[in-house]
C-alpha positions in Angstrom: 64.5 -45.6 191.7 60.9 -46.6 191.2 59.7 -48.3 194.4 56.2 -49.7 195.0 54.1 -47.4 197.3 54.3 -49.9 200.2 58.1 -49.9 200.1 58.3 -46.1 199.8 56.0 -45.9 202.9 58.2 -48.4 204.7 61.3 -46.3 204.1 59.6 -43.0 204.9 58.1 -44.3 208.2 61.4 -45.9 209.2 63.3 -42.6 208.6 60.7 -40.7 210.6 60.8 -43.3 213.5 57.0 -43.6 213.3 56.5 -47.2 214.6 52.7 -47.1 214.2 52.8 -46.0 210.6 55.6 -48.5 209.9 53.5 -51.4 211.3 50.6 -50.2 209.2 52.6 -51.1 206.1 52.1 -54.7 207.1 49.0 -57.0 207.0 47.4 -58.0 210.3 48.9 -61.5 210.0 52.4 -60.4 208.6 55.6 -62.0 209.9 59.0 -60.3 210.4 62.3 -62.2 210.8 65.1 -60.0 212.1 68.2 -60.6 214.3 67.2 -64.3 214.8 63.7 -63.5 216.1 60.2 -63.8 214.6 57.5 -61.2 215.1 54.0 -62.2 214.2 51.1 -59.7 213.5 50.9 -56.0 213.3 51.0 -55.4 217.1 54.2 -57.4 217.6 55.8 -55.7 214.5 54.9 -52.3 216.0 56.5 -53.3 219.3 59.6 -54.7 217.6 60.2 -51.6 215.4 59.5 -49.2 218.3 62.2 -51.0 220.4 64.6 -51.1 217.4 64.0 -47.3 216.8 64.8 -46.5 220.4 67.9 -48.7 220.4 69.4 -48.1 217.0 67.9 -44.9 215.6 68.4 -46.5 212.2 67.6 -44.7 208.9 67.4 -46.4 205.5 68.7 -45.2 202.1 67.5 -47.4 199.3 70.2 -48.6 197.0 68.4 -51.1 194.7 65.1 -52.9 194.3 64.4 -56.1 192.5 61.0 -57.8 192.0 60.9 -61.5 191.6 57.9 -63.9 191.3 56.9 -64.1 194.9 59.5 -61.9 196.6 61.0 -58.4 196.2 64.4 -57.5 197.5 65.2 -54.0 198.7 68.9 -53.3 199.4 69.4 -50.3 201.6 72.2 -48.6 203.4 71.2 -48.5 207.0 72.9 -46.0 209.4 72.3 -45.6 213.1 73.6 -46.3 216.6 75.2 -49.7 216.1 78.7 -51.1 215.4 79.6 -51.1 211.8 77.2 -48.3 210.8 76.5 -47.7 208.0 75.8 -51.2 206.7 74.0 -52.6 203.6 71.0 -54.8 204.5 68.7 -56.8 202.3 64.9 -56.6 202.9 63.2 -59.7 201.5 59.6 -58.7 201.1 56.4 -60.6 200.2 53.7 -58.0 199.3 50.0 -58.7 198.5 47.2 -56.2 198.3 49.7 -53.3 198.9 50.6 -54.7 202.3 53.7 -56.5 203.4 52.9 -60.2 204.2 56.5 -61.1 205.3 59.8 -59.4 205.8 63.2 -61.0 206.4 66.1 -58.7 207.0 69.6 -60.1 206.2 73.1 -58.7 206.1 
């Protein structure tokens, strides 16, 4: 599967539990929507993913990737320490200048 560099970096940093490198895939003003909460800016995103890594130890295996006009959708099998693992999640991404501007994770 041919993924944009930013998406490849996102998957790689998630699977190595590197919250700083994960956050660096995002712009300074990026927004993440996950589990009913909103995380604004790179620092909040780094804090969110560090907590999620600690709690879930989730890894991603890309299944499909689709680019649309303003949004790309990565479907990934996510495995970790949570009920129902593994599960397929959709990562709705807006990417500009090789940085993620927004991410919404849905089931």
